[in-house]
C-alpha positions in Angstrom: -17.6 -32.6 3.5 -21.3 -31.9 3.1 -22.6 -32.3 -0.4 -25.3 -30.4 -2.3 -27.4 -33.7 -2.4 -27.2 -34.0 1.4 -28.5 -30.4 1.7 -31.4 -31.2 -0.7 -32.3 -34.3 1.3 -32.2 -32.4 4.6 -34.4 -29.6 3.2 -36.8 -32.0 1.5 -36.2 -30.5 -2.0 -34.5 -31.5 -5.2 -30.8 -30.8 -5.8 -31.7 -28.4 -8.6 -33.7 -26.4 -6.2 -30.7 -26.0 -3.8 -28.6 -25.0 -6.8 -31.2 -22.3 -7.8 -31.3 -21.0 -4.3 -27.5 -20.7 -4.3 -27.2 -19.1 -7.8 -30.4 -17.0 -7.7 -31.0 -17.9 -11.4 -34.6 -18.9 -10.8 -37.3 -17.5 -8.5 -37.9 -19.8 -5.5 -40.8 -19.4 -3.0 -39.8 -17.7 0.2 -40.7 -20.7 2.4 -38.6 -23.1 0.3 -35.7 -20.7 0.1 -35.7 -20.2 3.9 -35.8 -24.0 4.4 -32.8 -24.5 2.1 -30.8 -21.8 3.7 -31.6 -23.2 7.2 -30.3 -26.6 6.0 -27.1 -25.0 4.6 -26.4 -23.3 7.9 -27.2 -26.4 10.0 -25.1 -28.8 7.9 -22.3 -26.3 7.4 -22.4 -26.6 3.6 -19.9 -24.6 1.5 -20.4 -24.5 -2.3 -17.4 -25.7 -4.3 -15.6 -22.6 -5.5 -14.7 -24.0 -8.9 -18.2 -25.1 -9.6 -19.6 -21.8 -8.4 -17.2 -19.9 -10.7 -18.1 -22.0 -13.7 -21.8 -21.5 -13.0 -21.7 -17.8 -12.5 -18.6 -16.7 -14.4 -17.4 -15.2 -11.2 -14.6 -16.4 -8.8 -15.4 -14.0 -5.9 -11.7 -13.5 -5.7 -9.7 -10.3 -5.8 -6.0 -10.6 -7.0 -3.5 -8.5 -5.1 -0.1 -8.0 -6.9 2.4 -7.1 -4.2 6.0 -7.9 -5.2 8.0 -8.6 -2.1 11.4 -7.1 -3.1 14.4 -7.0 -0.7 14.7 -3.3 -1.3 11.2 -2.6 0.0 9.9 -2.4 3.6 7.8 -5.6 3.7 5.8 -4.9 6.9 4.0 -2.0 5.2 3.2 -4.1 2.2 1.8 -6.9 4.3 -0.2 -4.4 6.4 -1.9 -3.3 3.2 -2.4 -6.9 2.1 -4.1 -7.8 5.4 -6.4 -4.7 5.1 -7.2 -5.8 1.5 -8.0 -9.4 2.7 -10.1 -8.2 5.6 -12.1 -5.7 3.6 -12.6 -8.1 0.7 -13.8 -10.8 3.1 -16.5 -8.4 4.5 -17.8 -8.2 0.9 -17.8 -12.0 0.4 -14.5 -12.0 -1.6 -11.2 -13.8 -1.0 -7.8 -12.5 -1.8 -5.3 -14.1 -4.2 -1.9 -12.9 -3.2 0.7 -12.6 -6.0 4.1 -11.9 -4.5 6.5 -12.6 -7.4 8.2 -9.9 -9.4 6.5 -11.0 -12.6 5.1 -7.7 -13.9 3.0 -7.9 -17.1 3.0 -11.8 -17.4 1.2 -12.0 -14.0 -1.5 -9.6 -15.2 -2.0 -11.7 -18.4 -2.2 -14.9 -16.3 -4.8 -13.6 -14.0 -7.0 -11.9 -16.6 -6.6 -14.7 -19.1 -7.5 -17.5 -16.7 -10.3 -16.0 -14.9 -8.6 -16.6 -11.5 -9.9 -13.3 -10.2 -12.8 -10.9 -10.8 -10.6 -7.8 -10.2 -7.1 -6.8 -9.5 -5.4 -4.5 -7.0 -1.8 -3.6 -8.0 0.9 -2.3 -5.7 4.6 -1.2 -6.1 3.6 1.1 -9.0 6.3 2.6 -11.1 5.9 5.9 -12.9 6.0 4.2 -16.3 4.7 0.7 -15.2 4.7 -2.0 -17.8 1.5 -3.4 -16.4 -0.6 -0.3 -17.1 -1.4 -0.9 -20.8 -2.8 -4.4 -19.9 -4.8 -3.0 -17.1 -6.3 -0.3 -19.3 -7.1 -2.7 -22.1 -8.4 -5.5 -19.8 -12.0 -6.4 -19.1 -11.5 -6.8 -15.4 -11.7 -3.9 -12.9 -8.4 -2.8 -11.4 -7.2 -0.4 -8.8 -3.7 0.8 -8.2 -2.3 1.5 -4.7 0.2 3.9 -6.1 0.3 6.7 -8.7 2.0 6.4 -12.1 3.0 9.4 -14.3 -0.1 9.0 -16.5 -3.3 8.1 -14.6 -5.6 8.2 -17.7 -8.3 5.5 -17.5 -6.9 4.2 -14.2 -8.3 4.1 -10.7 -5.6 5.0 -8.0 -5.5 5.2 -4.2 -2.4 6.4 -2.4 -0.9 8.7 0.2 -0.2 12.1 -1.3 3.6 11.6 -1.2 4.3 14.9 -3.0 2.5 16.7 -0.2 4.2 14.6 2.4 7.6 15.7 1.1 6.6 19.3 1.1 5.2 19.0 4.7 8.5 17.7 5.9 10.4 20.6 4.5 7.8 23.1 5.9 8.1 21.6 9.4 11.9 21.7 9.5 12.2 25.1 7.9 9.7 26.5 10.4 12.1 25.4 13.1 14.9 27.3 11.4 16.7 24.5 9.6 18.2 25.8 6.3 20.4 22.7 5.4 18.4 19.5 5.2 19.6 16.1 4.2 17.2 13.4 2.8 18.1 9.8 3.5 16.1 8.0 0.9 15.2 4.5 -0.1 17.5 1.9 -1.6 19.0 3.1 -4.9 17.2 0.3 -6.7 13.9 1.9 -5.8 14.8 5.1 -7.6 16.3 3.2 -10.5 12.9 1.6 -11.1 11.3 5.1 -10.8 8.9 3.8 -8.2 6.1 6.3 -7.9 6.0 7.0 -4.1 9.7 7.6 -3.8 9.9 9.9 -6.9 6.9 11.9 -5.8 8.2 12.4 -2.3 11.5 13.7 -3.7 9.6 16.0 -6.0 7.6 17.4 -3.1 10.8 17.9 -1.0 12.7 19.6 -3.7 9.9 21.9 -4.8 9.1 23.1 -1.3 12.8 23.5 -0.5 13.2 25.8 -3.4 10.1 27.8 -2.4 11.5 28.3 1.1 15.1 28.8 0.1 16.3 25.7 1.9 19.3 23.7 0.8 18.4 20.1 0.2 20.7 17.1 -0.3 19.3 13.7 -1.2 21.2 10.5 -0.6 19.7 7.0 -1.1 20.8 4.3 1.2 20.5 0.5 1.3 20.0 0.8 5.1 21.8 -1.0 7.8 24.6 0.3 10.1 27.6 0.1 7.7 25.8 1.6 4.7 24.3 4.3 6.9 27.7 5.2 8.4 29.1 5.7 4.9 26.0 7.8 3.8 26.2 10.0 7.0 29.9 10.6 6.5 29.3 11.7 3.0 26.5 14.0 4.0 28.5 15.8 6.6 31.5 16.0 4.2 29.4 17.6 1.5 27.2 19.7 3.8 28.8 20.2 7.2 26.1 22.7 8.2 23.3 20.0 8.0 21.0 20.3 11.0 17.9 18.5 9.7 17.3 15.0 8.4 14.3 13.6 6.5 14.3 9.8 6.4 12.3 7.8 4.0 13.8 4.4 4.7 12.7 2.4 7.7 15.9 0.3 7.8 18.0 3.4 8.1 16.2 5.0 11.1 17.9 3.2 14.0 21.4 3.1 12.5 21.1 6.9 11.9 20.1 7.6 15.4 22.9 5.4 16.8 25.5 7.1 14.6 24.4 10.5 15.6 24.8 9.6 19.3 28.3 8.2 18.6 29.3 11.5 17.0 28.0 13.5 20.0 25.2 15.0 18.0 22.1 15.2 20.3 18.6 14.7 18.8 16.9 17.2 18.7 19.3 19.7 20.4 22.0 19.5 17.7 20.1 17.9 14.7 16.5 17.1 14.0 15.2 13.9 12.5 11.9 13.6 10.7 10.7 10.3 9.2 8.1 9.3 6.6 7.2 5.9 8.1 4.6 3.8 9.9 3.7 5.0 13.3 5.0 1.8 14.8 8.5 2.6 13.5 8.3 6.1 14.8 7.2 5.1 18.2 9.6 2.2 18.7 12.7 4.2 17.7 15.3 5.0 20.4 14.1 8.6 20.1 10.4 8.9 19.5 10.3 10.3 15.9 8.3 13.2 14.5 6.8 11.6 11.5 4.5 11.6 8.5 2.5 8.4 8.9 2.0 5.8 6.2 -1.8 5.0 6.3 -1.3 1.4 5.0 -4.6 0.0 6.4 -6.7 2.9 5.0 -5.1 2.6 1.5 -5.9 -1.2 1.5 -9.4 -0.6 2.6 -10.1 2.2 0.1 -8.7 0.1 -2.7 -11.1 -2.7 -2.1 -14.1 -0.3 -1.7 -13.2 1.2 -5.1 -12.9 -2.3 -6.7 -16.2 -3.3 -5.3 -17.9 -0.2 -6.6 -16.5 -1.0 -10.1 -17.6 -4.7 -9.8 -21.1 -3.9 -8.6 -22.0 -0.8 -10.6 -19.2 0.0 -12.9 -17.9 2.7 -10.5 -15.9 5.6 -11.9 -12.1 5.7 -11.9 -10.0 8.6 -10.9 -7.3 9.3 -8.3 -7.9 9.4 -4.6 -4.9 10.8 -2.6 -4.9 10.7 1.2 -3.7 13.9 2.8 -0.5 13.4 4.8 -0.6 13.9 8.6 2.6 15.0 10.5 2.9 14.2 14.2 5.5 16.1 16.2 7.3 14.0 18.8 10.7 14.2 20.4 13.1 14.2 17.4 12.6 17.6 16.0 13.3 21.0 17.5 14.6 24.5 16.8 18.0 25.0 15.3 20.6 25.6 18.1 22.1 29.0 18.0 
């Protein structure tokens, strides 16, 4: 590993001059600076991260809190994490990935130790225990998600309320009057996770506006659980002709069960999903869907963090408008 002293010798300057070029703490002549930078490039020198952090009180690291729970669709979470890492790297920052379900203690550990200059927080609950610490902390933070109270917070997310409303509007426009919602794992609602609660609010509110009967049933996903959920739905609402699915692990079992029951999609029943495009396109029936813009949420979260780091950028809420793509799984109610 190349040392700072070796860079100094190669450039013909003192070690302190190299240090000043790296830190920018003193004015160095343009010719000397260019000579030092050329030596750094040619030798492949990388400053020690710990020493750099001590010298500048900066770590050039953004912490991303992304609890990997068994009741969540991990590929979406990781797509956001990759977008955060890529965008942060473009700004000269690295990503510290915190995947444990630690809640407030993890926030204290990061802010108290100086491990990161800023935090991006995912899997946000309506009344999240991490929020008071983020509000009181001295490090910038951005939420990918929306709690009940956004005061003094910076948030980026899909407008899940509007997404739910859009699903009802689409199916109602095709003549569906009885719609069943197959939701996330019950644990997601028990935690009052923001995106799931907001989607449900949008579904219910728009259903009332359009005089549509709506039935919501959470599901752990998988074939057996979906079979029980579907049987319950048709037992309670035999006239159901439209399904909204917000649970990626339930998509293929639902389609398989409908086929087994002789219910054609979309001739007999329509299925609309809130999911990543990849899930919609790879399903056995290409699904009409509201896309989850995971990459864009991750990118915007980093941009807002950087604005706060560099210029004390303003907070506030940025909600991405939902986009519905009609494919082969939705159609008019059969008469």
